[in-house]
C-alpha positions as CSV (number, residue, x, y, z in Angstrom):
1,M,68.8,-29.2,174.6
2,R,68.8,-25.6,174.2
3,I,72.4,-25.4,176.0
4,S,73.5,-27.9,173.4
5,T,71.8,-26.1,170.3
6,G,73.3,-23.0,171.4
7,F,76.8,-24.4,171.8
8,C,76.6,-26.0,168.2
9,F,75.5,-22.6,166.7
10,A,78.2,-20.9,168.3
11,G,80.5,-23.1,166.8
12,L,79.2,-22.5,163.4
13,Y,79.2,-19.1,163.7
14,V,82.7,-18.9,165.2
15,V,84.0,-21.1,162.0
16,A,82.0,-19.1,159.1
17,E,83.1,-15.4,160.6
18,S,86.8,-16.6,161.2
19,W,86.8,-18.0,157.6
20,L,85.4,-14.8,156.1
21,N,87.5,-12.5,158.0
22,G,90.6,-14.8,157.0
23,L,89.6,-14.0,153.5
24,A,88.8,-10.3,153.8
25,E,90.8,-7.1,153.7
26,N,90.1,-4.1,155.5
27,H,88.9,-2.1,152.5
28,F,86.0,-4.5,151.8
29,R,85.7,-6.2,155.1
30,G,82.3,-4.5,155.7
31,R,80.8,-5.5,152.4
32,L,81.9,-9.2,152.8
33,L,80.1,-9.4,156.6
34,A,77.1,-7.6,155.0
35,I,76.7,-10.4,152.7
36,Y,77.2,-12.9,155.4
37,N,74.4,-11.0,157.8
38,V,72.0,-10.5,155.0
39,V,71.8,-14.2,154.6
40,T,71.8,-14.9,158.1
41,I,69.5,-12.3,159.1
42,G,67.1,-12.9,156.5
43,A,66.8,-16.8,157.2
44,Y,66.1,-15.7,160.7
45,G,63.3,-13.5,159.4
46,V,61.8,-16.2,157.1
47,G,62.1,-18.9,160.2
48,Q,60.0,-16.6,162.3
49,L,57.4,-16.8,159.8
50,L,57.2,-20.6,159.9
51,V,56.8,-20.7,163.6
52,F,53.0,-21.0,163.3
53,N,53.1,-23.9,161.0
54,F,54.5,-26.0,163.8
55,D,53.0,-27.5,167.1
56,A,55.3,-26.4,169.9
57,R,54.2,-29.5,171.9
58,N,55.8,-32.2,169.6
59,V,59.3,-32.6,167.9
60,S,58.5,-31.6,164.2
61,G,59.7,-28.1,164.5
62,Y,63.0,-29.0,166.1
63,A,63.4,-31.8,163.6
64,F,63.0,-29.4,160.7
65,A,65.3,-27.2,162.2
66,A,68.1,-29.8,162.8
67,I,67.4,-30.9,158.9
68,V,67.9,-27.5,157.5
69,A,70.9,-26.8,159.7
70,S,72.7,-30.1,158.5
71,L,71.9,-29.3,155.0
72,A,73.8,-26.1,155.1
73,V,76.9,-27.7,155.6
74,I,76.5,-30.0,152.6
75,P,77.7,-27.1,149.9
76,V,80.9,-26.3,151.8
77,A,81.5,-30.0,152.4
78,I,81.3,-30.9,148.5
79,S,82.7,-27.8,146.9
80,E,86.3,-27.9,145.6
81,Q,86.3,-24.1,145.6
82,A,85.6,-23.7,149.2
83,A,89.5,-23.4,150.4
84,T,90.1,-22.6,154.0
85,P,92.4,-19.7,154.4
86,E,96.0,-20.7,155.1
87,I,96.8,-19.7,158.5
88,K,100.7,-20.5,159.4
89,N,100.6,-19.8,163.1
90,H,97.5,-19.7,165.1
91,V,97.4,-17.4,168.2
92,H,95.3,-17.7,171.1
93,V,93.5,-14.5,172.0
94,S,91.7,-14.3,175.4
95,L,88.9,-11.7,176.2
96,R,91.2,-9.6,178.4
97,E,93.7,-9.3,175.3
98,L,91.0,-8.6,172.9
99,A,89.9,-5.9,174.9
100,R,93.2,-4.6,175.1
101,I,93.8,-4.7,171.4
102,V,90.2,-3.5,170.2
103,P,88.5,-2.2,173.3
104,T,86.0,-0.5,171.0
105,G,85.2,-3.7,169.2
106,A,84.8,-5.8,172.3
107,G,82.8,-3.5,174.0
108,T,80.4,-2.5,171.1
109,I,79.8,-6.3,170.4
110,L,79.1,-7.1,174.2
111,L,76.4,-4.2,174.3
112,V,75.1,-5.0,170.9
113,G,74.2,-8.6,171.9
114,L,72.7,-6.8,175.3
115,A,70.4,-4.9,173.2
116,H,69.4,-7.6,170.7
117,G,68.9,-10.3,173.4
118,G,66.6,-7.5,175.2
119,M,64.9,-6.6,172.1
120,L,64.1,-10.1,170.6
121,G,63.5,-11.6,173.9
122,M,61.3,-9.0,175.0
123,A,59.6,-8.5,172.0
124,V,57.6,-12.1,172.3
125,I,56.5,-11.0,175.7
126,H,55.4,-7.7,175.1
127,A,53.4,-8.9,172.0
128,T,51.7,-11.9,173.8
129,R,50.8,-9.7,176.8
130,D,48.8,-7.4,174.6
131,G,46.9,-10.5,173.2
132,L,48.5,-10.7,169.7
133,S,48.0,-14.3,167.9
134,V,51.0,-16.4,167.3
135,G,51.2,-15.7,163.7
136,R,51.1,-11.9,164.7
137,V,53.9,-12.3,167.4
138,G,56.0,-14.0,164.2
139,I,55.4,-11.0,161.9
140,L,56.7,-8.6,164.3
141,I,59.8,-10.4,165.0
142,A,60.3,-11.1,161.4
143,A,59.8,-7.2,160.7
144,L,62.9,-6.8,163.1
145,Q,65.0,-9.4,161.3
146,L,64.0,-8.6,157.7
147,G,64.5,-5.0,158.4
148,G,68.3,-5.8,159.2
149,M,68.4,-7.9,156.0
150,A,67.4,-4.8,154.0
151,F,69.6,-2.4,155.7
152,T,72.8,-4.4,156.5
153,W,74.5,-4.2,153.3
154,P,74.2,-0.2,152.8
155,I,75.5,0.6,156.1
156,S,78.2,-2.0,156.1
157,S,79.3,-0.7,152.7
158,A,79.3,2.7,154.2
159,S,81.4,1.5,157.3
160,D,84.2,0.6,154.6
161,D,84.9,4.1,153.5
162,I,83.7,6.0,156.7
163,D,85.0,5.8,160.3
164,R,83.1,2.7,161.6
165,R,82.4,4.0,165.0
166,I,80.8,7.0,163.0
167,I,78.3,4.2,161.3
168,G,77.5,2.7,164.7
169,L,76.8,6.1,166.2
170,L,74.3,7.0,163.7
171,C,72.5,3.9,163.7
172,C,72.2,4.2,167.4
173,I,70.5,7.5,167.0
174,G,68.3,6.4,164.4
175,V,67.0,3.2,166.5
176,I,66.5,6.0,169.2
177,A,64.4,8.4,167.3
178,L,62.3,5.5,166.0
179,G,61.8,4.0,169.3
180,A,60.6,7.3,170.6
181,V,58.1,7.4,167.7
182,M,56.9,3.8,168.4
183,L,56.0,5.1,172.1
184,S,52.8,6.9,170.5
185,Q,51.8,3.4,168.5
186,P,49.9,0.6,169.8
187,T,51.3,-3.0,169.6
188,G,50.8,-4.9,166.4
189,N,49.4,-2.3,164.3
190,N,50.8,-1.5,160.9
191,W,52.9,1.6,161.8
192,T,54.5,-0.6,164.8
193,I,55.6,-3.1,162.2
194,L,57.0,-0.5,159.7
195,L,59.0,0.8,162.8
196,L,60.2,-2.4,164.0
197,F,61.4,-3.0,160.4
198,A,63.2,0.3,160.5
199,I,64.7,-0.2,164.0
200,G,65.9,-3.9,163.0
201,G,67.5,-2.2,159.9
202,F,69.5,0.2,161.9
203,S,70.2,-2.3,164.8
204,F,71.3,-5.3,163.3
205,P,74.0,-4.2,161.3
206,L,75.9,-3.2,164.4
207,Y,77.2,-6.7,164.8
208,A,78.8,-6.6,161.2
209,V,80.2,-3.0,162.0
210,G,81.6,-4.0,165.5
211,G,83.2,-7.2,164.2
212,A,84.5,-5.5,161.0
213,Y,85.9,-2.9,163.1
214,T,87.6,-5.5,165.5
215,N,89.1,-7.5,162.7
216,D,90.4,-4.3,161.0
217,W,92.9,-4.4,164.3
218,V,94.0,-8.0,164.8
219,S,96.4,-10.1,162.7
220,P,95.4,-12.7,160.4
221,E,96.7,-15.4,162.8
222,Q,94.5,-13.9,165.7
223,M,91.1,-13.9,163.6
224,G,90.0,-17.0,164.5
225,A,90.6,-16.7,168.1
226,A,89.0,-13.3,168.0
227,A,85.8,-14.6,166.0
228,S,85.4,-16.9,169.0
229,Q,85.9,-14.2,171.5
230,L,83.4,-11.9,169.7
231,V,80.8,-14.7,169.6
232,T,81.2,-15.2,173.3
233,L,80.7,-11.5,174.1
234,Y,77.7,-11.1,171.8
235,G,76.3,-14.3,173.2
236,F,76.9,-13.3,177.1
237,G,75.0,-10.0,176.0
238,A,72.3,-11.6,174.3
239,M,71.8,-13.8,177.5
240,I,71.5,-11.0,180.2
241,G,69.8,-8.7,177.6
242,P,66.3,-9.9,178.6
243,L,67.1,-9.8,182.1
244,V,68.0,-6.2,181.7
245,A,65.0,-5.3,179.6
246,A,62.2,-7.0,181.4
247,P,62.1,-4.6,184.5
248,F,60.8,-1.9,181.6
249,L,57.7,-4.1,181.0
250,D,57.1,-4.8,184.4
251,I,57.5,-0.9,185.9
252,I,56.3,0.8,182.7
253,G,54.0,-1.6,181.0
254,T,53.1,-1.3,177.3
255,Q,55.5,1.3,176.7
256,G,58.2,-0.6,178.4
257,F,59.3,-2.4,175.2
258,A,60.0,0.8,173.2
259,W,61.9,2.4,176.5
260,S,63.9,-0.8,176.7
261,I,65.1,-0.5,172.8
262,I,65.6,3.4,173.5
263,S,67.7,2.7,176.8
264,L,69.9,-0.3,175.3
265,H,70.8,1.5,172.2
266,A,71.6,4.5,174.4
267,L,74.2,2.7,176.2
268,I,76.0,1.8,172.8
269,L,75.4,5.5,171.7
270,L,77.3,6.5,174.9
271,F,80.0,4.0,174.7
272,L,80.7,5.0,170.9
273,I,80.9,8.6,171.9
274,Y,83.4,7.8,174.5
275,R,85.8,5.7,172.3
276,I,85.6,8.4,169.6
277,R,86.8,11.1,172.1
278,A,89.3,8.9,173.1
279,W,90.7,7.6,169.7
280,H,90.6,10.5,167.1
281,E,91.8,8.4,164.0
282,P,89.3,6.7,161.7
283,V,90.6,3.1,160.9
284,T,92.7,3.0,157.8
285,T,95.2,0.2,158.1
286,K,97.1,0.1,161.4
287,H,97.6,2.0,164.0
288,W,96.4,5.2,164.9
289,D,98.2,7.6,167.5
290,D,97.0,8.2,170.9
291,V,96.1,12.1,170.5
292,S,92.5,12.8,171.7
293,F,90.3,14.7,169.5
294,H,87.9,16.5,172.0
295,G,84.6,17.5,170.9
296,R,84.4,15.4,167.7
297,A,81.2,13.3,168.9
298,F,79.0,16.2,169.1
299,F,79.3,17.7,165.8
300,I,76.2,17.3,163.7
301,P,76.1,14.0,161.7
302,A,76.9,15.6,158.2
303,T,79.8,17.5,159.7
304,I,81.1,14.1,161.4
305,V,80.8,12.0,158.3
306,S,82.9,14.7,156.3
307,L,85.4,14.9,158.9
308,G,85.8,11.2,159.0
309,V,86.3,11.1,155.1
310,N,88.7,13.9,155.2
311,R,91.0,12.6,158.1
312,R,91.0,9.4,156.2
313,G,92.3,11.2,153.0
314,Q,95.1,12.8,155.2
315,S,96.0,9.7,157.0
316,T,96.5,8.2,153.5
317,R,98.7,11.2,152.1
318,R,100.8,11.1,155.3
319,R,101.6,7.2,154.7
320,Q,102.4,8.1,150.9
321,Q,104.7,10.8,152.1
322,T,106.2,8.5,154.5
323,A,106.8,5.7,151.9
324,E,108.5,8.3,149.7
325,Q,110.8,9.4,152.2
326,Q,112.0,6.2,152.9
327,Q,112.6,5.1,149.3
328,Q,114.8,8.4,149.2
329,L,116.7,7.2,152.2
């Protein structure tokens, strides 16, 4: 049942994300996906609060979830305004091809899935090991999800104006810092809930930022296939995430959960630093050149942000000058 449920939800995600990306343009793609993520993450958070209202030993909880999922299709099915984007030539994109076109996006989504799978999977085990009630466990998970809902819009909006890789890098730094603070807090107290809220706020927007970055670089014909591959990468990462995070709890104990959060987001951070050093130009339209910009990843965050904005402006001016020269010819 879990396999079939995962398959069906993956299909829903592919349809929704490819649809939205087909309608979006690069300058507001992050904001549009932010709305999508706010709704999705918020629903996940509310769902966690409903867990303790159902008995896990009977089918009532599954039936309720199935009814709600079915109702979600009705507005789209009956709306006259919900026209699908027109795609003349659908192009298949394999995982290898996607990784060749947008290695930063593909790698980021895979590692984000790894981090989220480990964080959500181990949060429940960590809390129950420490003797928290089912209701309290639901509150901890809801804090992660609701934090993502609260932070997704401003972070994704910022990624429309600043290099998306820089936004991802700063989010990872925020999660690592908050995870370090969580090492000193006991499980389940109010400070831990607030910290998890902030951790979710910086972590969950990474999916929207990585997805927006990927779709900045694929053609409209490739967006449906790219969305499918992104869901596959995220799902694969989420599947193995708990296997990677579990040893932290076994070896370190109570603080293992915080260390797993720190370590998994450090992987994303290191990957983004590598990609920033390999590709120097922030996303504007298409395509950047191959000149490396060494050392950029090691500037202080304020310098990084200002540099990203300045280089975006320089790139825009260069395109305008080229267009004027072509008109003169």
